[in-house]
C-alpha positions as CSV (number, residue, x, y, z in Angstrom):
1,X,25.5,30.4,42.7
2,X,25.5,29.8,39.0
3,X,23.1,26.6,38.6
4,X,24.9,24.4,35.4
5,X,22.8,22.4,33.4
6,X,23.3,19.4,31.7
7,X,22.6,18.7,28.1
8,X,22.0,15.1,26.4
9,X,25.6,13.9,24.8
10,X,25.2,14.2,20.7
11,X,24.5,10.9,19.5
12,X,27.8,10.1,17.1
13,X,27.9,6.3,15.6
14,X,31.3,4.8,15.3
15,X,29.8,3.0,12.1
16,X,29.1,5.3,9.4
17,X,27.3,3.6,6.5
18,X,24.3,3.4,5.5
19,X,23.4,-0.4,6.2
20,X,24.6,0.1,9.5
21,X,23.2,3.7,10.3
22,X,19.7,1.8,8.9
23,X,20.6,-0.8,11.5
24,X,21.0,0.9,14.2
25,X,17.9,3.4,13.4
26,X,15.7,0.4,13.3
27,X,16.7,-1.0,16.4
28,X,16.2,2.4,18.2
29,X,12.8,2.2,16.9
30,X,12.4,-1.3,18.7
31,X,13.5,0.5,21.8
32,X,11.1,3.4,21.4
33,X,14.4,5.2,21.8
34,X,13.2,8.8,19.6
35,X,16.3,10.7,20.7
36,X,18.4,8.0,19.7
37,X,16.6,7.4,16.6
38,X,16.4,11.0,15.7
39,X,20.1,11.4,16.1
40,X,20.8,8.7,13.9
41,X,18.9,10.2,11.2
42,X,20.8,13.4,11.7
43,X,24.1,12.0,11.5
44,X,23.4,10.5,8.3
45,X,21.3,13.6,6.8
46,X,25.0,15.3,7.8
47,X,27.1,12.6,5.8
48,X,25.2,11.5,2.9
49,X,22.7,13.0,0.5
50,X,18.9,13.2,1.2
51,X,17.8,10.9,-1.5
52,X,20.1,8.3,-0.6
53,X,19.2,8.7,3.1
54,X,15.6,8.7,2.6
55,X,15.9,5.2,0.4
56,X,18.8,3.3,2.1
57,X,17.4,4.2,5.9
58,X,13.7,5.0,5.8
59,X,12.4,3.3,3.1
60,X,14.7,-0.1,3.7
61,X,14.3,0.4,7.2
62,X,10.2,0.3,7.0
63,X,10.6,-2.4,4.8
64,X,12.6,-4.5,7.2
65,X,10.0,-3.3,9.8
66,X,7.2,-4.9,8.1
67,X,9.4,-8.2,8.0
68,X,10.0,-8.3,11.7
69,X,5.9,-7.1,12.4
70,X,5.0,-10.4,9.8
71,X,6.6,-12.7,11.7
72,X,5.9,-11.8,15.0
73,X,9.6,-10.1,16.2
74,X,8.3,-6.8,16.1
75,X,4.7,-5.5,17.5
76,X,2.2,-3.3,15.8
77,X,3.5,-0.3,18.2
78,X,7.2,-0.8,17.4
79,X,6.4,-0.6,13.6
80,X,3.6,2.4,14.1
81,X,6.6,4.6,16.1
82,X,9.0,3.8,13.2
83,X,6.4,4.8,10.7
84,X,5.7,7.8,12.7
85,X,9.4,9.1,12.5
86,X,9.9,8.3,9.2
87,X,6.8,10.2,7.9
88,X,8.0,13.0,10.2
89,X,10.9,13.5,8.9
90,X,9.5,13.3,5.1
91,X,7.2,16.1,5.8
92,X,10.0,17.9,7.4
93,X,12.4,17.8,4.3
94,X,9.2,18.2,2.3
95,X,8.5,21.8,3.8
96,X,12.0,22.6,3.6
97,X,12.5,22.3,0.2
98,X,13.3,25.0,-2.5
99,X,10.3,26.8,-4.2
100,X,9.7,25.1,-7.4
101,X,11.8,26.2,-10.4
102,X,9.2,24.7,-12.9
103,X,6.0,25.2,-14.4
104,X,4.3,22.0,-14.0
105,X,2.0,20.7,-11.3
106,X,2.2,17.3,-10.3
107,X,-1.0,16.1,-7.9
108,X,0.3,12.8,-5.8
109,X,-1.6,11.1,-3.5
110,X,-3.8,7.6,-2.2
111,X,-7.5,6.5,-3.0
112,X,-9.7,5.7,-1.0
113,X,-9.2,3.8,2.0
114,X,-5.4,3.6,1.3
115,X,-3.7,4.7,4.3
116,X,0.0,4.0,3.6
117,X,1.4,7.3,2.9
118,X,4.8,6.7,3.0
119,X,5.9,6.1,-0.7
120,X,3.8,9.0,-1.8
121,X,5.2,11.2,0.3
122,X,8.8,9.9,-0.9
123,X,7.9,10.3,-4.5
124,X,6.5,13.7,-3.2
125,X,9.6,15.3,-2.0
126,X,11.8,13.6,-4.8
127,X,9.6,15.5,-7.4
128,X,9.6,18.6,-5.5
129,X,13.6,18.4,-5.2
130,X,13.5,18.2,-9.2
131,X,12.1,21.6,-9.1
132,X,8.6,20.7,-9.5
133,X,5.3,22.1,-8.1
134,X,4.1,19.3,-5.9
135,X,1.0,18.6,-4.2
136,X,0.9,15.8,-1.8
137,X,-3.0,15.1,-0.9
138,X,-2.2,12.4,1.0
139,X,-4.2,9.4,2.1
140,X,-7.7,7.9,1.4
141,X,-8.8,10.8,-1.3
142,X,-12.0,10.3,-2.9
143,X,-12.1,10.2,-6.6
144,X,-14.3,13.3,-6.7
145,X,-12.0,15.3,-4.5
146,X,-9.6,14.3,-7.3
147,X,-11.2,15.8,-9.8
148,X,-11.7,18.8,-8.4
149,X,-8.1,19.2,-7.4
150,X,-7.1,18.6,-10.8
151,X,-9.2,21.2,-12.1
152,X,-8.8,24.0,-9.3
153,X,-4.7,23.7,-10.2
154,X,-4.6,23.1,-13.6
155,X,-2.3,19.8,-12.8
156,X,-0.2,18.5,-15.3
157,X,0.1,15.1,-14.2
158,X,-1.9,12.8,-11.2
159,X,0.1,10.1,-9.6
160,X,-1.6,7.7,-7.7
161,X,-0.5,5.1,-5.2
162,X,-2.0,1.5,-4.2
163,X,-0.3,-0.9,-2.0
164,X,-3.4,-3.5,-1.7
165,X,-5.6,-5.5,-4.1
166,X,-8.7,-3.8,-2.8
167,X,-7.0,-0.1,-3.0
168,X,-5.9,-0.9,-6.4
169,X,-9.6,-1.4,-7.0
170,X,-10.3,2.1,-5.9
171,X,-7.1,3.2,-7.7
172,X,-8.9,1.9,-10.8
173,X,-12.4,3.9,-10.2
174,X,-10.2,6.8,-9.5
175,X,-8.3,6.7,-12.8
176,X,-11.5,5.9,-14.8
177,X,-12.9,9.3,-13.2
178,X,-9.6,11.4,-14.2
179,X,-9.4,10.1,-17.5
180,X,-11.8,12.7,-19.3
181,X,-9.4,15.7,-17.9
182,X,-6.4,16.6,-19.7
183,X,-4.4,15.7,-17.3
184,X,-2.2,12.1,-17.3
185,X,-2.6,9.4,-15.0
186,X,0.3,7.6,-13.5
187,X,0.0,4.9,-11.0
188,X,2.4,2.5,-8.8
189,X,2.5,0.7,-5.7
190,X,3.4,-2.6,-4.2
191,X,0.4,-4.6,-5.6
192,X,1.6,-3.7,-9.3
193,X,5.1,-4.3,-8.7
194,X,3.5,-7.9,-7.4
195,X,1.1,-8.1,-10.6
196,X,2.0,-6.5,-13.8
197,X,-1.3,-7.8,-15.6
198,X,-3.5,-5.2,-13.1
199,X,-1.7,-2.4,-15.4
200,X,-3.9,-4.0,-18.2
201,X,-7.2,-3.0,-16.5
202,X,-6.0,0.7,-15.1
203,X,-6.5,3.5,-17.6
204,X,-3.4,5.2,-17.0
205,X,0.5,4.8,-17.2
206,X,2.2,2.4,-14.7
207,X,4.9,4.0,-13.5
208,X,7.6,1.5,-13.0
209,X,8.6,-1.1,-9.8
210,X,11.2,1.2,-8.2
211,X,11.5,5.2,-7.5
212,X,13.9,5.5,-10.1
213,X,12.0,4.1,-12.8
214,X,9.1,6.1,-11.4
215,X,11.3,9.2,-11.4
216,X,11.9,8.9,-15.3
217,X,8.7,8.1,-16.1
218,X,7.2,11.0,-14.6
219,X,9.6,13.0,-16.7
220,X,8.6,11.2,-19.7
221,X,5.0,11.9,-19.1
222,X,5.4,15.8,-18.5
223,X,7.5,15.7,-21.2
224,X,5.4,14.3,-24.0
225,X,2.2,13.1,-25.1
226,X,1.7,9.0,-24.6
227,X,-1.2,7.7,-25.2
228,X,-1.9,4.5,-22.3
229,X,-2.1,1.0,-23.5
230,X,-5.7,-0.2,-24.3
231,X,-7.7,-1.4,-21.7
232,X,-8.9,-4.9,-21.3
233,X,-12.1,-5.7,-20.2
234,X,-13.4,-8.5,-17.3
235,X,-15.3,-11.3,-18.5
236,X,-19.0,-11.4,-18.3
237,X,-18.5,-14.7,-16.0
238,X,-16.6,-12.4,-13.8
239,X,-19.2,-9.4,-14.0
240,X,-22.3,-11.7,-13.1
241,X,-20.2,-13.1,-10.1
242,X,-18.9,-9.3,-8.9
243,X,-22.7,-8.0,-8.9
244,X,-23.9,-11.5,-7.5
245,X,-21.4,-11.2,-4.8
246,X,-22.1,-7.5,-4.1
247,X,-26.0,-8.0,-3.6
248,X,-25.6,-11.0,-1.6
249,X,-22.5,-10.7,0.4
250,X,-24.0,-9.6,3.8
251,X,-26.1,-13.0,3.6
252,X,-23.0,-14.8,2.6
253,X,-21.0,-13.5,5.4
254,X,-24.0,-13.6,8.3
255,X,-24.3,-17.6,7.1
256,X,-20.2,-18.2,7.6
257,X,-20.4,-16.8,10.9
258,X,-23.4,-19.2,11.7
259,X,-21.7,-22.0,10.3
260,X,-17.9,-21.8,11.3
261,X,-16.9,-23.2,14.6
262,X,-15.9,-20.2,16.4
263,X,-13.3,-21.1,19.3
264,X,-10.1,-19.7,20.8
265,X,-8.0,-20.6,17.8
266,X,-10.1,-18.8,15.2
267,X,-10.2,-15.6,17.2
268,X,-10.0,-12.8,14.6
269,X,-12.0,-14.9,11.5
270,X,-14.9,-11.7,11.5
271,X,-11.8,-9.7,10.7
272,X,-10.8,-12.3,8.1
273,X,-14.5,-12.6,7.0
274,X,-13.9,-8.9,5.9
275,X,-10.6,-8.9,4.8
276,X,-11.2,-12.0,2.4
277,X,-14.6,-10.6,1.1
278,X,-13.0,-7.3,0.5
279,X,-10.2,-8.8,-1.9
280,X,-12.8,-11.1,-3.7
281,X,-14.3,-8.3,-4.8
282,X,-11.3,-6.5,-5.8
283,X,-10.1,-9.4,-7.9
284,X,-13.6,-9.8,-9.6
285,X,-13.5,-6.2,-10.4
286,X,-9.8,-6.4,-11.7
287,X,-10.3,-9.4,-13.8
288,X,-8.2,-12.0,-11.8
289,X,-9.3,-14.0,-8.7
290,X,-5.7,-15.6,-8.8
291,X,-4.7,-11.9,-7.2
292,X,-6.1,-13.2,-4.0
293,X,-3.8,-15.9,-3.7
294,X,-0.7,-13.8,-2.3
295,X,-2.9,-12.0,0.4
296,X,-3.8,-15.3,1.4
297,X,-0.1,-16.4,1.4
298,X,0.4,-13.4,4.1
299,X,-2.4,-14.9,5.5
300,X,-1.0,-18.3,6.2
301,X,2.0,-17.2,7.5
302,X,0.5,-14.7,10.0
303,X,-1.1,-17.7,11.3
304,X,1.9,-19.7,11.6
305,X,3.7,-17.4,13.1
306,X,0.8,-16.8,15.8
307,X,0.7,-20.5,16.3
308,X,-2.7,-21.2,14.3
309,X,-2.9,-24.5,13.1
310,X,-3.6,-24.9,8.8
311,X,-6.5,-26.6,9.6
312,X,-8.5,-23.6,10.6
313,X,-7.8,-21.6,7.8
314,X,-8.9,-25.0,5.6
315,X,-12.2,-25.0,7.7
316,X,-12.8,-21.5,7.1
317,X,-12.1,-21.3,3.6
318,X,-14.4,-24.3,2.8
319,X,-17.3,-22.9,4.9
320,X,-16.9,-19.4,3.1
321,X,-17.3,-21.9,-0.4
322,X,-20.9,-23.4,1.5
323,X,-22.0,-19.9,1.7
324,X,-21.2,-18.8,-1.8
325,X,-23.1,-22.1,-2.7
326,X,-26.0,-21.1,-0.8
327,X,-26.7,-17.6,-1.7
328,X,-25.1,-17.1,-5.4
329,X,-25.3,-20.7,-6.5
330,X,-24.5,-20.6,-10.4
331,X,-22.8,-17.3,-10.5
332,X,-20.2,-17.6,-8.2
333,X,-18.5,-20.1,-10.0
334,X,-14.9,-18.2,-10.3
335,X,-15.2,-17.4,-6.3
336,X,-15.9,-21.1,-6.1
337,X,-13.2,-22.4,-8.1
338,X,-10.7,-20.3,-6.4
339,X,-11.6,-21.0,-2.9
340,X,-11.3,-24.9,-3.9
341,X,-7.8,-24.3,-5.0
342,X,-7.2,-22.4,-1.6
343,X,-8.8,-24.9,0.5
344,X,-6.6,-28.1,-1.0
345,X,-3.2,-25.9,-0.4
346,X,-4.1,-25.4,2.8
347,X,-4.8,-28.9,4.2
């Protein structure tokens, strides 16, 4: 007797434009349906160019997922599930790309503590499909390892990607370490799109605020020697505040924990203390405390979506200011002035 094995039906969507395919892919990921999500991608890649699907379905889909999580309409698990599927698909496409046809080598990677690798992997794929020899180093690469690899492979260009203020500071450190080597440095990411003036403090070339612009800039850098724009230096007041903050940070944060009345409503403030401290140090290093304001807006909306009262944030900021006063009074004025504006807006 012959045993018949049933096979799953091939998923075909009745709606085949990229916006609809993206919506369906997001819904499949929200339902943790790997099979449906993969079949939707297979359908998209069978109908549209690789570049279009990566941009319109994967990149925009993950951006929409970020918005869903931000407003508490998607869980961390759902967002991670979608990211994992998207990254796996990009890895597969990169691995299956034709061999390089051009003799130029481009290094792509993230500086220390930057773990968001979709954008650099996406860029690496697009550059590989243009015939370049692309070496993707991935997440959290220390500056010295970039230096070693640039020398070992005789790179023609290094591309660094950072998404947050803290990793932009790490990117600055890496770019400074690479400035003595022959390979030019290009950089980009979410944080540079939000704060264009950060480019004034980064030794290298800002690639632009879109992948399309970045690809054009990369081609220009590979074909022409372009001198980076002159760098600005941070003010002596900022230098003093940064040095004082770094040296006293452990005491400042201990004082905040002693002074702030932790309650069930303020759960997670320990994470908030570290988050704010990291961003203050980065903003001082990059020359403008106002850069932290956008990160605080993110925190405010996140707290609102989790039903946390604004008074909790205002009280936390005031406590932080008192701790700054206690430990670095006289040198922490840039931090105190910024905290005051934040406390006023949170009240």
